[in-house]
C-alpha positions, 0 to 999 in steps of 0.5 A: 500500499505504501507504493502509492501516493496518498489519494484525494478521496471524497465522501462519507463512510459510516464505520462500525467502530470496534470495541477497545480502540480510540476513535483516533486510532481507527481513523488512522487505520481507515486513512491508511487503507483508503490511502487518503490525504485527508479524513476526520471523524465526527462525534468521539466514541470512547474505547469501550463503545462500538457503533456508528462513527462517521468518517469524512473524507476530503471535501466532505469535511467541509460539512461534517458539523452538520453531523456533529450538531445532529441527534444521536441514538444509543443502546447502553447497558449499565451496572447498578450499585457500583461507581467507577472513576471513569463511569464505565467498566474501564475505570477503577471501583470507587464504591459499592452501594446497595441497590434498593428502589422500586420500579416506580422510582426507576421510572420516575428517575428516568422521567426526571432525565428526559426533556431539557436537562443540565449536564456537567461533561465528564472528565473523561471526555474529549472536550478540550481545555487549553488545547488538551482533552479533559481525559488527559488531565483525568489520567493525571489525577487532575480535575478541571472545572467544567461548565454546565450545559443544556442538553435535550433527551428526547426519549429513554426506553427501559429495555430490561432490568434484572440482577442490578443491570439495567439496559436502555435506549437513549435518543438524545441531542448533540453534546450528550455524554451517556456515561454522565447520564448513567452516573446521574441516573445512578445518583438519582436511584441512590446506588451509583452506576457505570456503563458496561456496554455502549453502542451508537445506533444512529447519527442524524438520519443514518441508521445501523443497517448502513454501517460498514465494519473493518472486516468489510474494508480489509476484505475489499483490499487485496494486498496481493494486487498492490500494484493495481491502482483499481484496487481502491475502486472496491473501497470507494464503493463504501463511501456515501456522496460528498453532500450526504451530511446535507442530504436533508437540504433541497436540491437546485440545478444550475446551467453551465453558465450559472455553475461558472458564476457560482464556482467563482463565488458570484451570486446567481439569479434563480427563480424558485419557490424556495426562499431564505434557505440553504440549498444543495447546488447541483451541476445539471450537466455533470450532476456534480454537487457544487456546494451550499447556496442560500436563496434570498428573498430576491431570488438570488442564490448566494454561495455559502460553502463551495466544494473545490473544483480540484477533487481529483 
């Protein structure tokens, strides 16, 4: 693989992150497999966690914040009666407490954590303080004051509760820390709790069935065919289009002349029913995504975020 120069790769990969590795570790692995010049993930998953890790390649990184800001869904299993340093099973045991609450109290506590709530991010999070992630300070035994933030929990479904183990589905807003949510639930129940299993099932409108795992990627890369540049074609088939993160926005189609003006950063006259909204701009002839534009009330499309014309 090292015989090739790094490639200009563009698109979105919905990776099924495996357990036991960091998000950045798996990103570097994927970049090497695709031999990509530029790629980044959105929404860090802890080493314990598995599931949907969106990886944006090339020009798609320009639109990655739409995924960061989106809603998420998780499947989580937690052990009650035990509190750990990291709020998950990777940490050291801090204390044990008896578990004694009724189902009525359990449902009441879950309801209290639903809707608009305040949450203090965990010290074992990727939030940066003076350019360094909080978890690095935590590993040094340091505690940094964190600002409380507003998050929204749309729904918590109780799947199962038995033998001091609770299983939940959580639908939440951006910025939610599931380990903190579980820790808060444990405190409301008076027994403490920590995560033993966590899987991200959904980001924005992307669903679990769209995931690609590392085995799929390795199978599509034949090292015996290392001298054939076409080996990357199978890999690139796993990628979703550049405009995938903004697929919820309407499309408009430009003529050759309109495309040229738009790519030069000029506003373009375009009459349609859409007003004061972002749109995906598509070249009618090539069907290529040109970037995002904003249609104002005067029927002009103003360039908002352009895709590079040098994608090859």
